N, C-alpha and C positions, 0 to 999 in steps of 0.2 A: 093384250095387244101382241101380235106376231109380226115380224119382219122376214118375208122369204125373199132368198136371192138364188137366182136361178143362173143356169149357164151350162157351156159344156167342159168344161174341165174343172175338176171334184178340188183340185189344189186351191185354185184361183177364188172358188167360191167360200171354201174353208178360211183362206186368207184375209177376205173382204169380211166373212163373217166375226172374225178378231178385231178387224177395225171397228165394225160397227160396235162391235160388245166394248171396245175402250172407249167410244166417243158417247153412246146414249146414255150412262150414267151421269153426264153432266144436264141433260134435259130437265128439267124441273118436273117433278109430280113421279120420276120413274123410281120405280121401287127395287128392280131386279133386272139383270141383264143375263143372259148366258148365251152362248154360240152354242149350238150344236155342233160337235167335232166328227170328224170322219174318220174311223179307227182303221189302221192299216191292217192288212192281213197277207198271209203268203198265200201264194198258189201255183200250182204245179201246171205251167204248160206243155200240152203235147202239141206239137204241130207236125201233122202226118205228110209223108212225103208219097204224094201219090205215085209218081211215077216206081218207086222202090215196091209198093206195097202190090203194084201191078205186076212187077216183077217176078216177086214171089208168089202171083195169085190168090192174095189177101185181101178179101174185102175192109174198107175200113171198119164197118160196122163188127167185124169180127176181132178184128185188132183192139179195136175200143172195149169189147167185151173182154177180151184177155185181160187187159189193163183194168179193167173196173173190177173182175172177181179177184185177181191176184193182189190187187191193194185194197178194196171194201169189202171182199169176201163175197161168199155165195151160201143162202141158206139152202143147205141139202136136204135136209130132214127136219123135224121136230118130234121131242122127244116130251113124252105124257108121264106126268107125276100125279096121278088122282084126276082132280080139275085143273090141275095146274100145266101149263104146257110152255116149252122152251124151245125155241129155234136153236139149231146148230149150224154155225156159220164157218165155213171152210174157207182162208187165204193163206197167203204166203206169210212166214215168219218175219218178224220184224227186219231180222237180219236181212232179208232178201227184199223188202219194200220200205226200208228205214230213212234212204237218202236217194238223192237223184241217180248217182251212177248204178246203185242198185237194181234202179227201175228201167234203166236202160238195158240191165242183162235180164231182163224177164222177156221167155222165151214164148213167140206165137207159131203156133203151126201152118207153116204155107202148104201151098199142093204138093202131092206127095209127101215124102217123108221127112224133108227138111225143116227145122227149126230156126227161126229167125229172129234175135234179139230186138227187142223195140226201140233200142239205140240205132240200129239200121236202118229202122223203117219211120222214125219220128226224131225230131229234135225235142229234147226232153230239157226243161229248163226251170227255175222257180223265180219268180217275179212277184213284185210286190203290188197292191193298191187297194182301193176302198173295200173294206168288209163288207159294207152296205151299200146302196144308193138310195136313193129317194125320190120318186118323181111324180107327177101330178098325176097319172092314171094310177099307179100301184102303191102309192107310199105314204 
């Protein structure tokens, strides 16, 4: 048998689950009880400042693409070795993408010849939150 707890706040749901886990073993016939825990993850939050993007003539999509390619990389070609295929991925070295301050210095091409650091175009910070959320439709 399962017990589903739902709500808007993942922390509250987890707290209630832990309380239920502590109480249910005392119910006659209960063999095992466990509460599914929400694992925390670190996330890079980028909040684009649309006024700054407009000032430099940079569409949001272009800035996001630069960030995506510099951190995650981009497959630029494929190397073939007989029947095997290996994608070649190009991205910034870890020194240039390994921490928030480095990411703030990634350059985006503006209109004309100017290059603008992402730190002038967005607020960049690390936040924590649930690594995965389950819901009725997808979970």
